[in-house]
C-alpha positions in Angstrom: 0.0 0.0 0.0 1.3 3.5 -0.9 2.4 6.0 1.7 -0.1 8.8 1.4 1.6 12.2 1.6 0.0 15.7 1.9 1.9 18.9 1.2 1.4 22.3 2.8 3.7 24.7 0.9 3.1 28.3 -0.2 5.7 28.3 -2.9 3.8 27.1 -6.0 6.8 25.9 -8.0 8.2 23.9 -5.0 4.7 22.5 -4.2 4.2 21.3 -7.8 7.7 19.8 -7.9 7.1 17.9 -4.6 3.8 16.6 -6.0 5.5 15.3 -9.1 8.4 13.9 -7.1 6.1 12.0 -4.7 3.9 10.6 -7.4 7.0 9.4 -9.3 8.4 7.7 -6.3 7.6 4.0 -5.9 5.3 3.3 -3.0 4.1 6.9 -2.5 1.1 8.9 -3.6 0.4 12.6 -3.1 -3.2 12.9 -1.8 -3.3 16.7 -1.4 -1.2 19.8 -2.0 -2.2 23.1 -0.3 -0.8 26.6 -0.4 -1.4 27.3 3.3 -2.8 25.7 6.4 -5.7 28.0 6.9 -8.3 25.2 6.1 -6.2 22.6 7.9 -8.8 20.3 9.3 -10.8 20.2 6.1 -7.8 19.6 4.0 -6.4 16.9 6.3 -9.8 15.1 6.1 -9.7 15.4 2.3 -6.1 14.2 1.9 -6.2 11.6 4.7 -2.4 11.4 4.7 0.1 9.1 6.5 2.8 11.8 6.3 2.5 15.6 6.0 5.3 17.7 4.5 4.8 21.0 6.2 6.4 24.4 5.4 7.3 26.1 8.6 6.6 29.7 7.4 3.3 30.2 5.6 0.7 33.1 5.6 -1.9 32.7 8.2 -1.6 29.6 10.4 2.1 28.9 10.8 3.6 25.5 10.2 4.4 25.1 14.0 0.8 25.9 14.9 -0.4 23.5 12.2 1.7 20.7 13.7 0.1 21.2 17.1 -3.4 20.9 15.6 -2.5 17.9 13.5 -1.0 16.0 16.5 -4.0 16.8 18.6 -6.6 15.8 15.9 -4.7 13.3 13.9 -2.1 11.8 16.3 -1.3 8.9 14.0 -0.1 11.3 11.2 3.7 12.0 11.0 4.7 15.6 10.2 8.0 16.4 8.4 8.9 20.0 8.7 10.5 21.8 5.7 12.4 25.1 5.9 15.0 27.2 4.2 16.7 28.3 7.5 18.5 26.4 10.2 16.8 28.4 12.9 17.3 26.9 16.4 14.2 28.4 17.9 11.9 27.2 15.1 13.5 23.7 15.1 13.0 23.3 18.9 9.4 24.7 18.7 8.5 22.4 15.9 9.9 19.3 17.7 8.1 20.3 20.9 4.9 20.7 18.9 5.2 17.1 17.7 7.0 17.1 14.4 8.6 13.8 13.5 11.5 15.4 11.5 13.0 18.6 10.2 14.5 18.9 6.7 16.0 21.8 4.8 14.4 22.5 1.5 17.8 22.3 -0.3 17.9 18.5 0.6 18.2 16.3 -2.5 15.0 14.8 -3.8 16.3 11.2 -3.0 17.1 12.1 0.6 13.8 14.0 1.0 11.8 10.9 -0.1 14.0 8.7 2.3 13.0 11.2 5.1 9.3 10.7 4.2 9.7 6.9 4.5 11.7 7.2 7.7 9.0 9.4 9.3 6.3 7.0 8.2 8.2 4.2 9.8 8.3 6.1 13.1 11.8 7.6 12.8 13.0 11.1 13.3 14.7 12.2 10.0 16.8 15.4 10.2 19.3 17.2 8.0 22.7 16.7 9.6 23.2 20.4 10.3 19.7 20.5 12.0 20.6 17.5 14.1 23.6 19.4 15.5 21.4 22.3 16.5 19.0 19.9 18.2 21.8 18.5 20.3 22.9 22.0 21.2 19.3 22.8 22.4 19.1 19.6 24.4 22.4 20.5 26.2 20.9 23.9 27.0 17.8 22.2 28.3 19.8 19.8 30.5 21.8 22.8 31.9 18.6 24.5 33.0 16.7 21.5 34.4 16.4 22.8 37.9 12.9 24.0 38.8 12.6 27.6 39.9 10.0 30.3 40.6 9.8 32.8 37.7 7.3 35.6 38.0 6.4 36.7 34.5 3.6 39.3 33.8 0.7 38.3 31.5 2.1 40.4 28.7 5.5 38.8 29.1 3.9 35.3 29.0 2.0 36.4 25.9 5.2 37.6 24.1 7.1 34.5 25.3 4.4 32.2 23.9 4.7 34.0 20.5 8.5 33.6 20.6 8.2 29.9 21.2 6.1 29.7 18.0 8.9 31.2 16.1 7.1 34.6 15.6 9.3 37.5 14.6 9.5 40.7 16.7 7.6 42.6 14.0 4.8 40.0 14.0 4.8 40.0 17.9 4.4 43.8 17.8 1.5 43.5 15.4 -0.2 40.7 17.4 0.1 42.6 20.7 -0.7 46.1 19.2 2.6 47.5 20.5 5.8 48.9 18.9 8.8 46.8 18.1 10.8 48.9 20.7 8.3 47.9 23.3 8.6 44.2 22.3 12.4 44.5 22.7 11.9 46.0 26.2 9.6 43.2 27.2 12.0 40.6 25.8 14.9 42.2 27.7 12.9 41.9 30.9 12.0 38.3 30.1 15.7 37.5 29.6 16.5 39.1 33.0 13.8 37.1 34.8 14.8 33.8 33.1 18.6 34.5 33.5 19.2 33.8 29.8 21.0 35.8 27.1 19.3 34.7 23.8 16.0 33.9 22.3 16.9 30.2 21.9 17.7 29.9 25.6 14.5 31.7 26.5 12.5 29.3 24.3 14.1 26.2 25.9 13.6 27.4 29.4 10.0 28.4 28.8 9.1 25.0 27.5 11.1 23.1 30.1 9.8 25.2 33.1 6.2 25.1 31.6 6.0 28.8 31.8 3.4 29.1 29.0 
């Protein structure tokens, strides 16, 4: 039986290339290809996939938010994230959301299809450079595994939640109806309260300490 694959990718050329690649790969069939995840539940029901290839940055519902919904509503489906950038915060957020693997879009077609098979089989395929960053994040997590009381304001928690989702400062400012300078001030206060020095450390500590 073919592995059913659904694609969520806003780049039309890449989306069409992936459809052709999947349908020309023995043992696979593309059952749906969508430009965004804004009608996620409906499109998931239509495609009924075994594996989802999910772009991490799309208009509307982000890839990370989409993974969370998929794992809640369709826990048997494996999600393979695709991105152009090796961004540590997004990698960690996607994995915490339930993604099975994380591949760079520049990955060769053969290795990408191997990653789909590996995800379907229950594995955790990752581009090598991504795997290195995951190990770095895990080391940071281990270093901060002591529980402590951290008093964040509701606004700080709101901003921290958006950062965990991989949201840019500009998008955070828009979502919270504040200026980018105000966002930076809040982030600086969050860093001070968490005793961290970077966004990646803040994301790790927020998830590990269950602050959001």
